Structure formats: structure tokens, C-alpha cells
N, C-alpha and C positions, 0 to 999 in steps of 0.2 A: 567850360570850353565846348561849343557846340560840335557835335557830328562832324557838321560842314566844314568849323574852321580846324578840326583834327585832319579831315580830306585833303583839305588845303595846305598844311603843312607837311604831310606829308608828301604831296605831290611837288612839293617846293622843293626838298630837299633831294627827291629822285630826281626833280630838274636842274639843280645846283651843278655847275664847271669844275670837277677837279681840279683839270689843268686841259690849259688849251694851245697851243701853237700856229702863229699867223705868219705865214711866209718868213720859216725862218730860217738862215744859211748859218754856216760855220764852216772856218776854214782852219785846218791844223797848220801851225809856221812853215813855211817853204812848200808847201802842197801846192798842185796847180786845179786840185778840181776841190771842191766843196763837198766837204765831209757829210754835211745837211744841206741840203740846197732847196730852197723855198719850201719847210714844208706847214702845211695846215692841216688840222686838227683838233679835236677833242673830245674829250674822257669826261661821262657824266661820273656824278659822285654813285659808290655800288656796281658803277661798269667792270668786267671784266675782261680785258681785250688781251690778246696773243697777239705778238710781234714776231715775225718772219723774214727771212731774205738771205743772200747769200754771205760769207765773209766778207768783210769790207762793205756791207750795204748801208753804215748807217746807225745801225742800231742798239750799237754799244755807247756812239756819240750821243743819241739821239738822251738815253737814259741818264747820262751825266749831265745834260740841259737842263732835264726835269730838276734833279736836285743840286744844281750849283754848282758843281766839280767843274762846268764850263761857260763860260758867259758867250751868248750871241752875238754874232759880227753883224745880223739886222734879224729885222723882224722883234715879234714881241713875245715872251711869253708868261703865261698867268699859270699859277699853283696854287689852289684853293683860295683865289681869290688876290693873291699877291703880285704884282708884276716883277718876275725877277729882275729886269731892267733896274730897280731899284736897293741897292747896295744895302740898305738896311732891313728889307725883309728877306735875309739872305736864313738868317739864323731861326726867323719865325719858320720858313718853308722845310725849313730839316727838320723842323718839331711833327714835321705833317709827311713828310715822307723818308721814309727806309730804301736804300738800296743794298740787295747782295750781288755782290760780283760772282763773276766766274773761276776767278782762281781765291781761295779763302784766306791766302796767307796773306792777303791786301788787306785784312779786317783785324787779324789778330794784332791785338795790343797787349794782352795780359800775360802772366806765365802762369794761371791757371784759370780751367774754364771758367767757373761760376764767377772770377771776376771780369775776363772775358764778356761774358752775357750782361754782367752789373755794369759794364761800361757806359752802354748808352742811356741807362733811363740816372745811371749819378749824373749824370753830366747835365739832362734835363731835369734834375730838381727834386726827383721823385721820393717820396716817403720811405726810408729802409725797410721799414717793412711792407709795403706794397711792394718793393725791388724783389726781396723775397720770395713773396709767391708769385712773381714775372718769371724769375730765374726755374723755378720749378714747373711751372708751365713751359713755359717756352724749351728748356730739358726734355722736359715727357712728349710734347708736339714731335720734336725730332729723332726721339728713343737714346736721344745721350746721358739721361739720367747719370745712370752708374759712373760717367765720365766726368762728375759735377768735381772734384778734386784732382782731376787729371792735368799732367802738363800738354798743351795746345799743338808743341812741338815736337812729342813723341805720339802723336796721333796720325792714321793713317789720312791721306790726300781725302776721304768721303767724308771722313770724322769730323775734319776741320771743316767741311764745309755744311756740315749739318749745324755744328757750332756757330758758324756765320751765318745760317738760317736761324738759329734761336736768339744770334744777338740782335739784330734786328727787329723779330716778332718780338723783344723786350721791352723793346720802344714803343709798341704798340700804336706805328704810322695809320695814317688815315688813308694813303697810297705807298703801298706795298710792290717796288721794282724787283725782278730778278730777274737778273742778265746773265743767262746761260746757268745761273746758279747751282740745277740739276744735271750738270753733264755728269761729275764726276763719282755722282752717286749709285751705286748697288741698286738695282728695278724695285728692291722692296724699301731702301732709302727715299729713292724717289718719287714713290707712291705715298710713304709716308710725308714727305712734305707737300706735295700735290695737292696731297687730303685735306693738311692743315689751312694751306693758303682756300682752297676750294672753300672750309670752313667758317674761314673767315670771312668771307666775300656775301657769303649766303648768309649767314646765321649774325652778323656785327659789321655785314654793308661798307665793311674794306673795300677801297677802288684796288685793283691790283693791275698793275702791266706786265706781262711775261714775254721776255726775248726766250724764245727757244726754238731747237730744231730736233724737238722731238713731237713728231705730228698727232698723238698721243693726245700730251697735253697743250698743245694751240685747238685741240679741239673741245675743251673742256669750257673756250671760252665765249664768252659773248657776242666777241668779231673778232674780227683776224684782221690785222694790217700787213701787208707784204714793200717789203722795202726792195731798191735797185738802184745801186752808185748814188745815194744820199734823197731820192726820192719815194714818195710812198705811189705805187704805180696802183695797187689795188686792193680793196679794204670790203670786207661784206661778213657773213656768217659764215663761219667756220667749213661746214658742207657745201656752201658753192663755192669758195676758194681754193677747197683741196679737189673737189669734181671738174676743175677749169683747169687739167691737167695740160693742154697747149699752151698757156697761159703760163702758167709754171717754168716749161721749159725756156720759153722766152728768158724767164729772166734768170738763167743761170741755176733752177733750182731743179729738182730731180722730183718725176710722179711717185706719191708712195707707193712701197712694193704692194700694196692690195689693191688701190688701182690697176697697178700694172699688169697685176696675173686677172684680174676681171679682164682687161682687155685682150691678154692673148687666148682666154677663154670664150670669148665672146667672137673674135676673129677666128675661132675655131668649131662657131657652131651652139656652145651651150650659153643659152641667152642669160647674162648676168651681166646685169645695166651695173653702174661705179657704184662702189659703193665703199666705205671705210672701217668698219667693224669685222674682226673674226667672223661672230656670230651672222650676221649680214649675209654677207658671200657667203657663209654654209649653209642657212637656210637658201639661199638661191641656188647656190649647187642640187640643194635639195630638191628643190621643186622641180628645176630640170631633168634629175633622174626616177620621178614617180613614175611615168609610163618605163622606163627601162629597167631594164636587168644590169645592172653593170659587171662589168669584169673584174675582179679580184687583181691588181696593179700591187707588185714590191718593186719598189726602185734597188739599181743596183747597189750593194754597201758598201763601205770601204771598211775591209778585214779590220779587226784590232791587233794594233803591233805588237809583233812576238816579243816577248821581251828577253827571249837568248841572243835575238839577232843582232848582230854588232856591225859598225863602220867605222871608219877614221875619225871622225868629228863625233861621236856619243855624246850623251852626257849621262853620265849616273851619280846619282844623290842617295847615301844610304845615310840614314840616322840624323836626320841634320836639324838639331834643333836650336834657339837663336831666344835671346831674352836681354831686351832692353833696358839698361838702368841696371843691371844688374845690383845684387848688394846693397839697392837703395829703396825707399819706401815707392818709388814710383815703378819697379822693377813689372816689367810686364811680357809676361813669355808669345813670342809671336809664331814659333814655326816649333814644334814637338812631335819630333820626328819622322821628317820626312820623307818620303822611300820614293823615286823616279827616275826611270830612264827614259830620254828621249834621240830618238835616232836620228841618225845623220842624216839628211835631206827631208826633213820633213819640215811642214808649217803648223807648227804648235801651236794650241791655245790656251791659257790659263786664266779660271773666271773663279772669283768666289765673291761671297760677301764684302762689304765692307770692312778693314780689321783682321780680315782671314790669313791674312801673311803673304797673297801676291807680290807685293813689290820688296818685301824683304828679302822673300825665296830669291826672284831674280838679282837682288843686287850683292847675291852668293857667288853668281854664277861670274860674274868678271873680277870678284876678289875687293871690290865695293866696300864690303861687308867681310874679312876673312873668319876662316873657322880657327878655334883659339889653337890648335898644333902650327899653324903656320904664322903666331906673331913670335916676333923674333925674341922678345922675354920667355917665349913657353918651355915649361919645365915640366916631364910630368912628374905628376905626384907618386910618391911611393906607397907601394900597395901592400899593408900588413899580411901576415901570414893567417893564409886562410879565407884571406877575403879575394872576390872576382874582378878583375880588373876594369875598368867602366868601357864600356861602348863608343868610342870615339867616333865624332860622324868621319864619313867618308863624302869625296866629292873630284870627280875626274870630269876634265870636258879634256877632250880628246886625248892628246898626249900628256895634258898637263895634270898633275895631281897638287888640286889646292888645298889639300891637306898638309904638305909640305912646305916649309917656312924655304925651303932654297928653292921652289917654284919662281918662274921667270914671269914677276906678273907684267912686268913691263910690256913682254911676247905677247902674253897671253889678252892684256888689253887693247892691242891692234887687230888681235884674232878676235875679239868677243865685244861687239861694237852694241852701247845700250843708248838707247834716247828715252830720258826722263818723261813722267809723265805731265810736267810743263814745260813743256819745250822753250820758254825764255829764260829757264834756268841753265840752260848751258849757253847762253850768246850772251858774249862780253867784252869782246873786241870792237873798236872804233867802227870796222868795216866788218860786211859780210865776206868779203873774200879773206881778211885777215883773221875772222872766226872760222871757217872751214878748215884753213889753212894751220891751225896750229895743234892740233893732234897729228896731222901728217909730218909736222917740222919736228914733234916731238919724238916720235915713235922712229922716224926715220930720216933722223939725223943728216944723213952723206948726201941727201937729195940736194940737187942744185935749184938756182931760184927758178927756171925756164919748167924746170919738172912738177916741183912744186906746183908754179902759175897752171902747168896743164892740167895737174890732177884737179886741182879747184873747179877749173873751170870744164870740168868732166863730170864733176860731183853737183852739182850747179845744174848741169845741163841735163844730168840723170832725174832730177828734182822735179826738173820743170820750169826753172828758173831763169833768166837770160842773165849772165854775167857781168855784159855790157852794159844791161840795167841797172841791178842789184848789185854788182859787185864794189859799187866804192860806196851805197849806202851807208846806214850806223843802221844793226841788225833791229834797232829799237823803235824804226822810225818805220817797219815791215807790220801787214795786218798779221792776227794769229795765224791763220792756215802760212802764209809767207814764212814767217819763224819757224812754224816746225815743219815744214820744208827746209831751212836751211841749217836746224840743229842734225836731223836724219843726212845732210851732205854734209856734214862734219862727221860725223860717226862713218860714211859709207866709203867716203876720201879716201882712207886706209884699208879699202878690200876687206873688212872682216868676214872670216869663215863662217862668223855665228852673229844675227843681228838681233837682238832683242828691243822690241820696244813694251814701251808700259800705257795702254789707253793711245795708242796712236792716231785714233779719228774723232776723238774725245772733241765736243766744243767745236769741230764743222761742221760745216752745211753739208747736205745729202751728196751734192755736187763734190765736194772736196775729201771725204769719206772715201766714195767713189773713186779717187783719182788717186788717192792714198795708200789705198788697199791693190789695186792696179800698181803703183808704181813699185811695192813689196815686192807682187810675184812677180814683174819682170826682173827684180832683181835677183829673187829667187831660182829662175828659171835660168838665169843668163850668168851669175858668178856664186852665190849668197849662196851655201850648203844648207844652211839651219836659216828660220824664222820663227820667232818667238812672239807672242804677240799676248801683252794683258786683257782683255774688255769685259764690260761690263754689257756689252750689246751682241746678244745670242746669235741675232743673224747674223752679225758679222763672224762669228765663230764658226755659224752652221753653213753660212758661205763662201771659207776660207781655208780651213783647217781642215788637214789630215787628221788630229788626236787633239783630243784637246783634254787636262785634268780640271779635275774643282776641287779646290782647298777651301773646307770650311775649320773655323778655329782650330788655323796652324797643322790642321793635318790634311791629308789626300782623302778627300773623300769616294774620289773614285778616277780613272782615266780611261778614255775609250775613244769610238768614231763619235763626233756629232750624233751620227745617227741613234747610237746606244744612249749616248746621256740624255737627249732629248725626247727618248721614247720613255723616260722616267720624268715624266713634266711634275710629278705632284711630290716627288720627293727633291728636287730642285728649288721648286717656291717654297719649301719647307725650308729652306736650309737661305731664305734672302733673294734667292735668283729668280729669273723668269725663262721663258721659254720663245724659241720664233714666234712668229708672226705666223707661219704656217702648222705650224706644232698646234696651235691654239686653234685655227679652221679646222685642220685632221681630229681635233679632241671634238670640235662643235661636229663634228659632221659623224664622230662615231656615236653621238648620244642620238645621232638619228638614224642608224644600224648602218651607215656609210664607210668601209674602211677604208682609207686611202693611205696604203704606206710609198712614201716620199723619204728623198733624202733628206728635206725641211730647206732647201733652196726653193728660191721663188719660181726658178724657171722649173726644179727638179719635182717640186709638188704641180704646175700647168700641165707637164708632160703626163706624169702618172694620172691629172683626172680625165685627160683628155685621151689617153689610153683607153681607161674604164668606160668611158663615154663610148668610141669607136670599135672597143670588143665586146661591149654588152649588147641586148637585145630588146626590141621592142617587146612590148608587155602584150600579148594577144589578146 
């Protein structure tokens, strides 16, 4: 074959259309508006496209239409040259496409991890030896090789997500679709998965469609598509999209925090053009500082909580240990002697890598997991003469002693409310109103029907939902953001003294995240004594929490104010975590000889930089 023919073949491959939509429309049953409304776009073979948009904008529907999980009502969809309108093409289309959902439990099919990863290749008829190689490669790619023989049900949410990604990677699809599939991963896991995706795209020419709310992920794409109310409203290079902040705001999206910081600095006379990377912003600030001697600035710091201070609703944990499937081949020690004090009135954060024990820890706080001594059948073992009695775990929440089997656990769960990692797990009733009322009726059986309805309506209103609009709807017909609000309403309806939320903002668009955190602060200010959030989002912790603890391998690594924690960036990164955006900018400035000490919130960092410039002097 001549060099000219080879070049022509390469060009033809690059021009090959991997998928295309032509005026596609789709309605969910009984929905007034189309979830996808007249969408037209195409993706070339080997292209990396990111899709962003507010919750309910049609992104996930788009992904399901590509895989044939949903059938378009109007228009044409072509995948790898095959029209999805022809049902005979469906199986072949799915050989070429792989989708990773936001909730990994939707993809788990086997009782052993390696069997789950092998499921796809086996169904495609791939040879056994090749399946073994693919299992090895896929598990190694997502950092889960050591869990090959584990049971998926015993893994954390983030670990399950990695297995779900591995299961799709093992089929080696031509088109890989990721529907918020890194939302529940810790920062290191997110980096690892995205790096695998980038490598598959660059080295093997895999076509990628990445649906995400993480700006740093969307920036890696060749092209970004913005959806709003089922329509494509913007598309182009990611840098162009994110620098067009005013347009994003009109589509219920938020400006990236780094853009907001740059805008604030520019408004105060510091020439920082729109930028998208910490190093880039740091370079602009350093350039502006070249002709000035900056004033050293230290933002006020939140003092570390005094462990001797006590309040009515303090949480005190001593020597807490827990092993899943104890005395079985699948035994896994999740907590290894946790000691922690959470003060009455705190807005407290819990962070840690995937599988560090975060969810296990919080499930002890309202006795979803009981201490051994609180079990009805517990009897202390007789200690032989000369032996030291074992140190038993202790846990008190306010006046409740959770180590005592006589503890009033029903009242405890009314006072300590919990919203799980996946809110849809808490929804089960036929209507939203019935779902929110369930806990109230069980905890307060003497309430009259009128009182129940009044408190349900108040709870729905508090979370920003109109009772008249959603009250009679099925909770499963709501968007992901609305489901989360209903789940929160079902917990706060009992007016708990302590509210615990496991990844409350994960999977939400930027505006949804902001609204959820504003809601939690409102509840905290008005009547909820203590709020505890588990999060992988370091900016979320920096902006909202009075203190936070870091869990690593079932132990407390540290417990301090966000300022103190995020000042130890290298240590946190070594634990598979990350640091806030502002800490990354501060570190980049330090490498340039500029020390800006802030509280690591975007507003606090901007104020510190502005103060440093205003307090500085011009060079002679």
C-alpha cells in the first residue's frame, strides 16, 4: 500500500462519524415537556466530548438514547454507522458502546468482583484467556486489583464505582459513555479513572462522551456541549465555553470558582484575565506583583476545637472498631480504634479516601450499626484470672449511651437524622407526601393527620419544593436533585438535633450544590444543633465546615479547622485526597515567592490577595 493510500485511510478513519443525532426528541411517559427536544449533533471517531448542564437538562437521557436503553420518539440516531430505529441493530450497537452510570449498584450483577468485571466480555463471546487478561487490565486501571475476590456488596460506594468502570472497560468499547461516573469517587480515584479514559482516547482512539459537573474533567475534552431543558444551547472548545461566564449563568450553571476569583481581583484593580487553571491565575497575580512589594496577609483562622469543651449534644467516640463479615473469609476491618469528639453546634466535615471508613463511622451515630454491647444477645466474656479485660468501644450522642442495650434507639433516630449517599435508597412510598410523612408517623404516633400534613408541607417548603406541585407525584418521577431534596425533607420533618449527610451534593450541578449547602446552613442557623457532612469535595469542606476530621484506613489521621488541614497539602494528597482550589493557587504563588495566607474559601482568598496589594508599596 502506498504512503498516499495510508494517509487517505487514516483521514477516512478520523472523519468517520461515531455517533450522530438528527432532530431527536424524547418524552418520558406523562411528561409535559420533552426530556430531549430537537437535539442535533455528531461525534467523530476518536473525539473526546464533555457534556455539561443543570440537573434535569437531559444529559443522562441523551446517554441512554445512544445505548438504545431508551427509544427516540422522533428523529434519527446513528451509532457506528447503524440506525437505532432498526431494532435488529441494537445488539451490535451495544457491542460498540459502553456506559458507566452514576449509581454503580445499577450495574452490579455478580457476587464476586472478578465475575462482575467478566460479565460483559463473557456475553460478547470473548475467549477465556482474553477475558482473564482484560480483568487484570481493567482492575489494575482503576486501582482495584486487591479486591478481585471481594464481594461487591461489602465495598464502599466509591469502590463499587471503580468496579463498575472496570466492568465497562473490560468490554473495550469503541464508544465509552461516562454518566457522572466519577461523582462518588475520592480525588485520587477520580484522577485515576480520568487518566485511564484519556489514555484510551489518545493511545487507542476510543471515542469518549463524558457527562460531568467537574470543570477540571470537562476541560480535558476536545469539545464541550452545554444542555439546557433538553436542548443543546452551546458547544465549542472547553476554554471558550467556561470563559463565557454570563452565558453559563443564563442556563442555571455557575461560574467556575477560579473565574469568579479572577473577576473579583480584576474589579479591584488587579489585572487577572479570565483563566481556568490554578497555575495560570497564580502567574497572572505574580505578574501584577512584580512592581509592588506586597503586604503579608494572614486571614483570621478558626481555632481548633478544645476537646475538653462540652455541650448538651456533644458526640464522643472512644476506641470504635468495626469489622464487616467478621469470622468469615470476607472479613474486612473498616474502623480500627476511632477516637473523636464532635462539639454541640458544629458544622463538621468528614473526609477520607474511598474505603477509609467514613460511611461506616456515621452509621454508628444513629445505631444503624450497633455497638457489640448494645446487641440484645450480648453477654460479656468471662476474663481469666490475670488477664486484662478488653477495652470496649464507647459512643455517646448527647444523653444517649449507644453502648447500652437499654438505650432508646427509636428516640435516638428521631434526634439524629441521616441522609444516605444515594437518596433514592430512602424513597419508597407511592407519593412524595407519603414518603416524607413516613418517619414522622413512626416516631410520633400521636400526631393528628392535620399536624402531619402541616409538618410535611413545611419540610418540603424548607428544601425548596412546592408541596402543591410535587406532593402527589411519585418520588421516582423526580429528577436526581429533587429526589435528594425529598430525602432531606423526610429526615428534617422530625426536627432532628443532629443532621448527618453522606455526600449531600455529589452528582448535583454547581447551582444545585450551592443551594443544598445554603439549605443546610439555614437549618443549622434556625434549629438544627449540629450538621455533619461526609464529602470528597475539599472546596465544600473549606467553605462550610468549622472543623473536619480526616479518616485513613479506618483511623483518624487528623482533626482540625479546614485552614489547618489544607495547609498540609502534601500529606493529604499522599492519602488519596485533594486540597481546595485556593490552596492550589496559594501553593503556586509560594513557588513564585509570594505568600498569601487565607482561610481557603474563594472569597477569603480574594480578600487576602486584594489586601496584600492594597497594603503593599510600589517599587522605586
